[in-house]
Structure formats: C-alpha cells, structure tokens
ROBAVO-919843 format. One line per field, with one value per residue (C-alpha): residue in three letters; x, y, z; residue number from 1. Coordinates in steps of 0.5 Angstrom, whole numbers. Each point is the difference from the previous one (the first is absolute). Layout:
<pts>
type	Ala,...
east	X,...
north	Y,...
up	Z,...
seq	NUM,...
</pts>
This chain:
<pts>
type	Met,Ala,Glu,Ser,Glu,Arg,Lys,Ser,Met,Gly,Val,Ile,Asp,Leu,Thr,Leu,Phe,Ser,Val,Cys,Ala,Val,Leu,Val,Ile,Asp,Thr,Leu,Thr,Ala,Ser,Ala,Ser,Ile,Gly,Pro,Ser,Ser,Ile,Thr,Trp,Trp,Leu,Val,Thr,Phe,Ile,Leu,Phe,Val,Val,Pro,Tyr,Gly,Met,Ile,Ser,Ser,Glu,Leu,Gly,Thr,Ala,Trp,Pro,Gly,Glu,Gly,Gly,Ile,Tyr,Asp,Trp,Val,Lys,Arg,Ala,Tyr,Gly,Asp,Arg,Trp,Ala,Val,Arg,Thr,Thr,Trp,Phe,Tyr,Trp,Ile,Asn,Val,Ala,Leu,Trp,Met,Pro,Ala,Val,Tyr,Ile,Met,Phe,Ala,Gly,Met,Phe,Ser,Arg,Leu,Phe,Ala,Pro,Asn,Leu,Ser,Leu,Trp,Ala,Gln,Ile,Gly,Ile,Gly,Ile,Gly,Leu,Thr,Trp,Ile,Thr,Val,Trp,Phe,Cys,Asn,Ile,Ser,Val,Asp,Val,Gly,Lys,Leu,Ile,Pro,Asn,Leu,Gly,Ala,Val,Ala,Lys,Val,Val,Ile,Ile,Leu,Val,Leu,Gly,Gly,Gly,Gly,Phe,Tyr,Leu,Ala,Asn,Ser,Gln,Gly,Met,Ala,Asn,Glu,Ile,Thr,Leu,Ser,Ser,Met,Ile,Pro,Ser,Leu,Asp,Ser,Gly,Leu,Ala,Phe,Leu,Pro,Ala,Ile,Val,Phe,Asn,Leu,Met,Gly,Phe,Glu,Leu,Val,Ala,Cys,Met,Gly,Asp,Glu,Ile,Arg,Asn,Pro,Lys,Arg,Asp,Thr,Pro,Arg,Ser,Ile,Phe,Ala,Ala,Ala,Gly,Thr,Val,Thr,Phe,Leu,Tyr,Ile,Leu,Gly,Thr,Ile,Gly,Ile,Leu,Met,Ala,Leu,Pro,Val,Glu,Asp,Ile,Gly,Leu,Val,Gly,Gly,Ile,Val,Asp,Thr,Leu,Lys,Val,Val,Phe,Gly,Glu,Ser,Ser,Ser,Leu,Val,Trp,Ile,Ile,Gly,Thr,Leu,Ala,Leu,Phe,Thr,Phe,Val,Thr,Asn,Met,Val,Thr,Trp,Cys,Met,Gly,Ala,Asn,Arg,Ala,Ala,Ala,Glu,Ala,Ala,Thr,Asp,Gly,Glu,Leu,Pro,Ala,Leu,Phe,Ala,Lys,Ile,Asn,Ser,Asn,Gly,Ala,Pro,Val,Gly,Ala,Asn,Ile,Ile,Thr,Gly,Met,Val,Ser,Ser,Val,Val,Met,Val,Cys,Tyr,Gly,Phe,Phe,Ala,Ala,Gly,Asn,Asp,Glu,Leu,Phe,Trp,Thr,Leu,Phe,Ala,Phe,Ser,Ser,Val,Ile,Phe,Leu,Phe,Pro,Tyr,Leu,Phe,Met,Phe,Pro,Ala,Phe,Leu,Arg,Leu,Arg,Arg,Thr,Glu,Pro,Asp,Ala,His,Arg,Pro,Phe,Arg,Val,Pro,Gly,Gly,Lys,Gly,Val,Ala,Leu,Trp,Cys,Thr,Ile,Val,Pro,Ser,Leu,Phe,Val,Ile,Gln,Ala,Val,Ile,Leu,Phe,Ile,Phe,Pro,Asp,Leu,Pro,Leu,Gly,Lys,Val,Asp,Trp,Ser,Tyr,Ser,Leu,Pro,Val,Leu,Leu,Gly,Ile,Ala,Leu,Thr,Val,Gly,Val,Gly,Glu,Val,Ile,Val,Asn,Arg,Ala,Ala,Ser,Gln,Lys,Arg,Ala,Ala
east	-27,-8,-2,-1,7,3,-3,3,-2,-6,-2,4,6,-2,-1,7,4,-5,3,6,0,-3,3,7,4,6,-5,-4,6,-2,-8,2,6,-7,-2,-6,-3,1,-5,-5,2,0,-7,-3,6,-4,-8,2,5,1,-8,-1,6,-1,-7,3,5,-5,-5,5,4,-7,-2,7,4,6,8,0,-3,1,3,-7,-5,4,1,-7,-2,5,3,8,4,-3,0,8,2,-4,4,6,-2,-2,6,6,-3,1,8,1,-3,3,7,-3,-3,6,5,-4,0,7,0,-4,5,6,-4,-2,5,7,0,8,-4,3,-4,2,-2,-6,-2,3,-5,-5,1,0,-6,-3,2,-3,-6,0,1,-6,-4,3,-3,-7,-6,-2,7,1,-7,3,5,-5,-5,6,2,-7,0,7,-2,-6,4,5,-6,-4,8,1,-8,0,7,-2,-6,4,5,-6,-3,6,5,-5,0,5,-5,-5,-6,-7,-6,4,6,-2,-4,4,4,5,7,6,-3,-4,5,-1,-7,1,2,-6,-3,5,0,-8,1,1,-6,-2,6,-4,-3,6,-1,-6,2,2,-6,-5,-7,3,-7,-1,6,3,-4,-1,8,1,-5,2,8,-2,-4,7,4,-2,-1,8,2,-4,2,7,1,-3,5,6,-3,-1,7,5,-1,-1,6,3,-3,5,-2,5,1,-7,-3,7,0,-7,2,5,-4,-5,4,7,7,2,-6,0,-7,2,5,-6,-5,5,2,-8,-1,7,-4,-6,3,2,-7,-2,4,-2,-7,0,5,-5,-5,2,5,-6,-3,6,0,-6,1,6,-4,-4,6,-1,7,7,-1,5,-6,-5,5,-3,4,-4,-3,-4,4,2,8,1,-3,3,7,0,-3,6,5,-4,1,7,2,-3,4,6,-2,-2,7,4,-5,-3,1,-5,-4,-7,-1,3,-5,-6,3,0,-6,-4,2,-1,-8,-1,1,-4,-6,0,-5,-5,-1,-2,-4,-5,-2,0,-6,-5,3,-2,-8,0,3,-2,-7,-2,6,-2,3,-1,3,-3,1,-7,-2,-2,4,1,4,4,2,2,3,5,2,0,6,3,2,2,5,1,2,5,4,0,3,4,4,-1,0,1,-5,-6,5,1,7,3,7,2,7,-6,-5,4,3,-6,-3,5,-1,-6,1,4,-5,-5,5,2,-8,-1,5,-4,-6,2,3,-6,-4,5,0,-8,0,6,-4
north	-27,-1,5,-5,-4,6,2,-4,2,-2,2,-5,3,7,-1,-3,5,5,-5,0,8,2,-5,2,-5,6,5,-5,1,7,0,-5,5,4,-5,-4,7,-2,-5,5,5,-6,-1,8,1,-6,2,8,0,-6,-1,6,0,-7,2,7,-5,-4,5,4,-7,-3,7,2,-7,1,-1,7,0,5,5,-2,3,6,1,0,4,6,0,-2,5,-4,-7,1,2,-6,-5,2,0,-7,-3,4,-4,-6,2,3,-6,-5,1,0,-6,-3,2,-3,-6,0,1,-5,-5,2,-1,-7,-3,5,4,3,2,8,5,1,-7,1,5,-4,-5,6,2,-7,-1,7,-3,-7,4,4,-7,-3,7,-1,-6,-2,1,-8,-1,5,0,-7,4,5,-7,-4,6,1,-8,1,7,-5,-5,4,4,-6,-3,7,0,-8,0,6,-3,-6,4,3,-7,-3,6,6,6,4,7,0,0,2,5,5,0,0,7,5,5,6,-3,-1,-6,5,1,-7,2,2,-8,-2,5,-2,-7,0,4,-3,-2,4,-3,-5,5,1,-8,2,-1,-8,-1,-5,4,5,4,-6,-3,7,1,-7,-1,8,-3,-7,2,6,-5,-5,5,4,-7,-2,6,0,-8,2,6,-5,-4,4,3,-6,-2,6,5,7,3,-6,1,1,4,-5,-5,-1,-6,-4,1,-2,-7,-1,1,-5,-5,1,4,-6,-3,-1,2,7,0,-3,5,6,-2,0,7,2,-3,4,7,-2,-1,6,4,-4,2,7,1,-3,4,6,0,-2,7,4,-2,1,7,0,-2,6,4,1,-3,-1,-3,-6,-2,-2,-4,-7,-8,-6,-1,5,2,7,-1,7,2,-7,2,7,-3,-5,6,5,-6,-2,8,0,-5,2,6,-4,-4,7,3,-6,-4,-5,1,0,7,1,-5,3,7,-2,-4,7,3,-5,-1,8,1,-7,4,5,-2,-2,6,1,-6,1,7,-3,-5,5,5,-6,0,7,0,-7,-1,-4,-5,-7,-2,-8,0,7,3,-2,6,7,6,0,-7,2,7,-5,-5,5,5,-6,-4,7,2,-7,1,7,-2,-5,5,4,-5,-3,7,2,-7,2,6,-3,0,8,-1,1,-4,5,-5,-5,4,6,-7,-2,7,2,-7,1,7,-2,-5,4,6,-5,-2,7,0,-5,3,6,-3,-4,5,4,-6,0,8,-1,-6
up	-80,2,5,5,0,0,6,5,8,4,7,3,-3,1,7,1,-4,5,6,-3,0,6,5,2,4,1,4,4,6,0,2,5,2,2,6,1,-2,-7,0,0,-4,-6,2,0,-6,-4,2,-1,-6,-4,-1,-3,-4,-2,-3,-3,-4,-2,-2,-4,-2,-3,-3,-4,0,-4,2,2,6,5,-6,-4,6,2,-7,-1,6,0,-6,-4,6,6,-3,-2,7,2,-5,2,7,0,-5,4,6,-2,-3,8,2,-2,3,7,-1,-4,7,4,-4,0,8,0,-4,4,7,-3,-3,-1,7,-2,-7,-1,-2,-8,-1,2,-4,-5,1,1,-8,-2,2,-2,-8,2,1,-6,-4,3,-2,-7,-1,-2,4,0,3,4,4,2,5,4,1,2,5,3,2,3,4,2,2,4,4,2,2,4,3,2,3,3,4,1,5,3,2,2,3,0,-4,-1,1,3,-5,4,-1,4,-4,-6,1,-5,4,-3,2,-3,-5,-4,-4,-3,-1,-7,-2,1,-4,-6,1,-2,-6,-7,-2,-6,-4,-3,-4,-3,-3,-3,-7,2,5,-4,4,3,2,4,2,2,7,1,1,4,5,0,0,6,5,-1,1,6,4,-2,2,6,1,-1,5,5,-1,1,6,3,-1,1,5,-3,2,-4,-7,-5,-7,-4,5,3,-4,0,7,1,-4,5,6,-3,-3,3,-2,-3,-3,-8,-1,3,-7,-5,3,0,-8,0,2,-4,-7,2,0,-7,-2,3,-5,-5,1,1,-6,-5,2,2,-7,-4,2,0,-8,-1,2,-5,-5,1,1,7,1,-4,-6,3,4,-5,-3,-1,-1,-4,7,0,7,1,0,-2,8,2,-2,4,6,0,0,5,5,-2,1,7,2,-1,3,5,1,1,5,4,6,-1,6,1,0,-7,-3,4,-3,-7,1,2,-5,-5,2,1,-7,-1,3,-3,-6,4,3,-8,-1,6,-2,-8,3,2,-6,-5,3,-2,-7,-2,4,-6,-1,0,8,0,7,4,7,4,3,-3,0,7,1,-7,4,6,-4,-3,7,4,-4,-2,7,2,-5,2,7,-3,-3,6,3,-4,0,7,4,7,-1,4,6,-2,-2,-7,-1,-6,-1,-3,-2,-6,-4,-1,-2,-3,-5,-1,-2,-5,-3,0,-4,-5,-1,-1,-5,-4,0,-3,-4,-2,-1,-4,-5,0,-2,-5,-4
seq	1,2,3,4,5,6,7,8,9,10,11,12,13,14,15,16,17,18,19,20,21,22,23,24,25,26,27,28,29,30,31,32,33,34,35,36,37,38,39,40,41,42,43,44,45,46,47,48,49,50,51,52,53,54,55,56,57,58,59,60,61,62,63,64,65,66,67,68,69,70,71,72,73,74,75,76,77,78,79,80,81,82,83,84,85,86,87,88,89,90,91,92,93,94,95,96,97,98,99,100,101,102,103,104,105,106,107,108,109,110,111,112,113,114,115,116,117,118,119,120,121,122,123,124,125,126,127,128,129,130,131,132,133,134,135,136,137,138,139,140,141,142,143,144,145,146,147,148,149,150,151,152,153,154,155,156,157,158,159,160,161,162,163,164,165,166,167,168,169,170,171,172,173,174,175,176,177,178,179,180,181,182,183,184,185,186,187,188,189,190,191,192,193,194,195,196,197,198,199,200,201,202,203,204,205,206,207,208,209,210,211,212,213,214,215,216,217,218,219,220,221,222,223,224,225,226,227,228,229,230,231,232,233,234,235,236,237,238,239,240,241,242,243,244,245,246,247,248,249,250,251,252,253,254,255,256,257,258,259,260,261,262,263,264,265,266,267,268,269,270,271,272,273,274,275,276,277,278,279,280,281,282,283,284,285,286,287,288,289,290,291,292,293,294,295,296,297,298,299,300,301,302,303,304,305,306,307,308,309,310,311,312,313,314,315,316,317,318,319,320,321,322,323,324,325,326,327,328,329,330,331,332,333,334,335,336,337,338,339,340,341,342,343,344,345,346,347,348,349,350,351,352,353,354,355,356,357,358,359,360,361,362,363,364,365,366,367,368,369,370,371,372,373,374,375,376,377,378,379,380,381,382,383,384,385,386,387,388,389,390,391,392,393,394,395,396,397,398,399,400,401,402,403,404,405,406,407,408,409,410,411,412,413,414,415,416,417,418,419,420,421,422,423,424,425,426,427,428,429,430,431,432,433,434,435,436,437,438,439,440,441,442,443,444,445,446,447,448,449,450,451,452,453,454,455,456,457
</pts>
C-alpha cells in the first residue's frame, strides 16, 4: 500500500480528534461549581497555560513526530528511566480514569432511564462499556477515527444546547446566578476545590502527536490542529459553564447530575429533548475514552517495543492497533469498577475522589514534558523544528515555568481541596495520597525492571 494511502488523518481529523480528547462533558459541572468566577479562571488559564502549552506541544510534535509522543520527548531529554515513568503515568491514568467516566455514565443512565437501577447493574454497564471501548481501539484507525470525529460533533452540540438554553432562561426567567464583573472576580473560597478541573479539562493537546504515523503531513497539520482545537475547546467550555450557571444556582449543581438537571430546567422535566441530549452526552463519554485509549495505548506499545514496559504491551494486531495495551487497560478498568462495587455508595464525593486520584497521575507526565522542551532546546539546538516557539531563551523559559506552576497547583488542590481555606480533610486526602503512592510504587518497580533488562542485554 502506498504511503499516502496508509496515512489517513488530515488537519480536520486531527482537530476533531483533539476536540474529542480535550473537550470533556463529564467534568463541565465541576468547573461550573466554582461559580461565576470560573469564567475568569477559564480565560486566565487559556492565556497563561494553554497558549504556551500548545506552542510547546507543536514544537515537540513537529520536530519529533511519532506514536511515542510525550514518551519520545522525555526519553530524548532525560533518558530511559524518566521515559518509562512518563509512559507508566500516561497509560495507567487512562485505565484509572475510565472507571470514573463509566461510573458517571451509569449514574446518568440510571437518572435518565432507570431510576431504580442497582449499583451492580450500573457497574455491569460500566464493565460492558470498557470492553466496547477496547474493541473500538482494536480496529483500524480508518474506522476508529470515526468515533472521535462523531464524539467531537456531539460534544459541540451538547455545549451549544447548554449555553443556548442558559441564555434563553436568563432572558425569559432571569439568571439563576448573578453574573457580573464583580461576581467574576476570583476569590479564595470553597469553590477553588474544583479549580484543578479547569486545568485538567484543557490537557491533552499533545495527544495528536501519538498519531504521527497516521498523519498525512504532521509537520504542517499538527500545529494547525492544536491551535484550532485549543481556541475552539476553551470557547465551548466557557459557553457551557455560563449556560449551567444561568440555569442552576451554584449550590444546586451536582457533579453527576448537573447536566441532566440543567436540561430538565431548560426543556422541562418530561421533555423528550432531555433524554435525547442526555443520550448524546452518554455517547460522548464513550468517544472520549476511545480517543484517549487510542493515543495513550499507542505510546505504551512503543515503550514496550523498546523494552521499557512488559512485552504484552507491545503486542500489535493485524490492523496495527496496540491490542496488548488495550486489553490490559480493559482489565485494570474492570477490576477497579468491581472494587468500587464493594466499597462505594455511588455519590458525588466518591466520583470526585476517584477522578482526583486518576487526574493527579495524569498530570505527572506534564511535569516532565515541559522541562523536556527546554532541555531539548539546549541538547539538540540544531534539530529541525518546523514549528518553533517564538522568542528567545527568556520566552522559552517562561513557557516552561508558567505551565508547570499551573500543573503543580492543580496537583496540590486535587489532593488537598480545602487548602485555600486553611483546612485538610484527611478522610478525603489520605485515600487519594495512598492511591498515588501505590501507583508510583508500581511504576518504580517497572522502571527498575526495565533498567535491569537493559543492563543484562
């Protein structure tokens, strides 16, 4: 097959892929729970975080395109051990995040269609969706890319409905929350517990680099798609947040039921549009996990090929999909959901605990990626960079430090959400810390195993 025929993803596909990966409906209510000041936080985060982050991703993704993505960049900058850590965190996060997403799916499904659905029935739905996701990731990219594309379109429709519905209610009945310049001024209150969700919601633009071998023109299309997706996603997040705030008082916004509650306020309790849009939201949960699995598992497979993850991760099927990494993801997700069934009560606090734990793991690789950009500027100054972060050393340093600080504050607030109020809730923070410690410990075992194998080779 000709090279041009094998490469199937253009700039539109990549933009939709990024929108589907980054734009998440399931945590939109978390950002709205901050209150009207969340609008300002979205804008500040876009300017100070997303812009430099997008430029770094574009430079690294065009200079060193390939399925390894962030793994490749960290490896070039810091060597094998840090690359293995990066890949472990990047991959295991998806396997840990999937249960949270599908638990929310089952909870929303129950709220929409089966109010008396038992906890174990909901977990059964989540496990079934996990393996549907694995199946989609095991088919060819030509078919698999349709899922992210459809998911991106569905997410845009949902947010337009939420935003448009909120403005309609505000015009006809008045706003549920006062949205003024004074109310949008950020303050150190309990709403900051959800501030990390804004940073989390804007992560993942570098994921398109993992599809490098499927991109028709990675050096041209990668930066175009990243910047197009970044602007689109931030605008849509702000629109959706405003719509929810116009429809529901802040104190009534639930993490799991907030979207359904907003739809019911906009369309009425018994309107068929609530079920139609709600079903569309459920569909986006699946498309989001398919997108992340397609990217993260390809990076894991490349690391395994280099002997830095167990060999099973490197297994590739006839479609070129990382079937080994996909299956392991499904197994981990299923086990976590079964454990959830024994210990959980299915409330908002539990969802947030699992989400926060997986999000901290997800953020760790970016603490390696941003400095890797700066180091590669020094160690490989002559490498061809089709896209280059403009400015000199000062701008490059700023683009490294500022996004890193955003990630660090998100990690701290995910673990200690009441810290701005001068309090620590150890009943919440301790399980999160223990989960992080266990995940890091397993990762270090893998790092040492990979190092031993390389020494013996």
